[in-house]
C-alpha positions as CSV (number, residue, x, y, z in Angstrom):
1,I,-59.3,82.2,-32.5
2,V,-60.8,85.0,-34.2
3,F,-59.2,87.2,-31.6
4,A,-55.9,85.6,-32.2
5,L,-56.1,86.2,-35.9
6,I,-57.4,89.7,-35.5
7,F,-54.9,90.8,-32.8
8,N,-52.2,88.5,-33.8
9,H,-51.1,87.9,-30.1
10,V,-51.1,85.1,-27.9
11,Y,-53.0,87.0,-25.1
12,S,-55.9,87.5,-27.3
13,V,-56.8,83.7,-27.0
14,A,-56.9,84.2,-23.2
15,I,-59.1,87.3,-23.6
16,A,-61.5,85.4,-25.9
17,L,-61.7,82.6,-23.3
18,L,-62.4,85.1,-20.7
19,I,-65.2,86.6,-22.6
20,I,-66.8,83.3,-23.6
21,T,-66.6,81.9,-20.0
22,F,-68.3,85.2,-18.8
23,F,-71.0,84.8,-21.1
24,A,-71.5,81.2,-20.5
25,C,-71.5,81.8,-16.7
26,L,-74.0,84.6,-17.2
27,S,-76.5,82.4,-19.1
28,D,-76.2,79.7,-16.5
29,V,-77.1,82.2,-13.8
30,L,-80.1,83.6,-15.8
31,V,-81.3,80.0,-16.4
32,A,-81.0,79.2,-12.7
33,R,-82.8,82.2,-11.9
34,I,-85.6,81.3,-14.2
35,K,-85.7,77.7,-13.4
36,I,-85.1,77.4,-9.5
37,G,-85.3,81.1,-8.5
38,L,-81.7,81.7,-7.7
39,N,-81.0,84.9,-5.9
40,I,-78.5,86.7,-8.1
41,R,-77.4,88.8,-5.2
42,Y,-76.8,85.9,-2.9
43,W,-74.8,84.2,-5.7
44,L,-72.8,87.3,-6.3
45,F,-71.9,88.0,-2.6
46,K,-71.6,84.6,-1.3
47,I,-69.9,82.8,-4.3
48,I,-68.5,85.3,-6.9
49,I,-66.9,87.8,-4.5
50,P,-65.2,85.4,-2.2
51,L,-63.9,83.2,-5.3
52,C,-62.4,86.5,-6.7
53,I,-60.8,87.4,-3.3
54,V,-59.3,84.1,-3.1
55,S,-58.2,84.2,-6.8
56,M,-56.4,87.6,-6.4
57,L,-54.7,86.5,-3.1
58,T,-53.5,83.2,-4.7
59,Y,-52.2,85.2,-7.7
60,V,-50.3,87.5,-5.3
61,V,-48.8,84.6,-3.3
62,G,-48.0,82.8,-6.5
63,M,-46.0,85.9,-8.0
64,L,-43.7,85.9,-4.9
65,P,-41.4,83.1,-6.1
66,R,-41.2,84.9,-9.5
67,Y,-39.6,87.9,-7.9
68,L,-37.4,86.2,-5.4
69,I,-36.1,83.2,-7.4
70,K,-34.4,83.1,-10.8
71,P,-35.9,81.3,-13.5
72,S,-35.6,77.6,-13.3
73,F,-37.5,74.3,-13.0
74,G,-37.2,74.5,-9.3
75,R,-39.1,77.9,-9.4
76,V,-41.9,76.2,-11.3
77,I,-42.2,73.6,-8.6
78,I,-42.0,76.0,-5.7
79,T,-44.6,78.2,-7.3
80,T,-46.9,75.4,-7.7
81,I,-46.5,74.3,-4.1
82,V,-47.0,77.9,-2.8
83,V,-50.0,78.4,-4.8
84,L,-51.5,75.2,-3.7
85,F,-50.7,75.7,-0.2
86,G,-52.2,79.3,-0.4
87,F,-55.2,78.3,-2.4
88,I,-56.5,75.5,-0.1
89,P,-56.6,77.5,3.3
90,L,-58.0,80.6,1.5
91,S,-60.6,78.6,0.0
92,W,-61.5,76.8,3.2
93,F,-61.9,80.1,5.1
94,F,-63.4,82.5,2.6
95,V,-65.4,80.4,0.2
96,L,-66.9,77.4,2.2
97,N,-69.4,77.9,5.0
98,S,-69.6,75.6,8.0
99,E,-72.0,73.2,6.5
100,E,-69.8,72.8,3.4
101,R,-66.6,72.4,5.7
102,M,-68.3,69.7,7.5
103,Y,-69.5,68.0,4.4
104,V,-65.7,68.2,3.1
105,C,-64.4,66.7,6.2
106,Q,-66.8,63.9,6.2
107,K,-65.9,63.0,2.5
108,F,-62.3,63.3,3.2
109,K,-62.7,60.8,6.3
110,N,-64.7,58.5,4.0
111,V,-61.8,58.4,1.5
112,I,-59.3,57.8,4.4
113,G,-61.3,55.0,5.7
114,R,-61.4,53.2,2.5
115,F,-57.4,53.3,2.4
116,K,-57.2,52.1,6.0
117,R,-59.1,48.7,5.1
């Protein structure tokens, strides 16, 4: 809110949220380092960098309908579908390791099993 008042622009709210989120994440990582001995290098290379790669690729995929389709409600729907169908496989292959994939599959099968009863 202070950023919005100082800079008088809507994007300043987003910048403020990014800064606050960054410091909250940093404090959580430092607490995890102290309490449970989290390896910050492992966290950075196994979690943050893959998430950033997936986020950037999803952003690029999501921008394609913006440049190819004229503004309309249909473009919003198509963009949402394209982003979801881009984000899920990218996350599956770049973010999750094999153990986590097995866990997700097991939980997904449990949910489907509940609906089959």
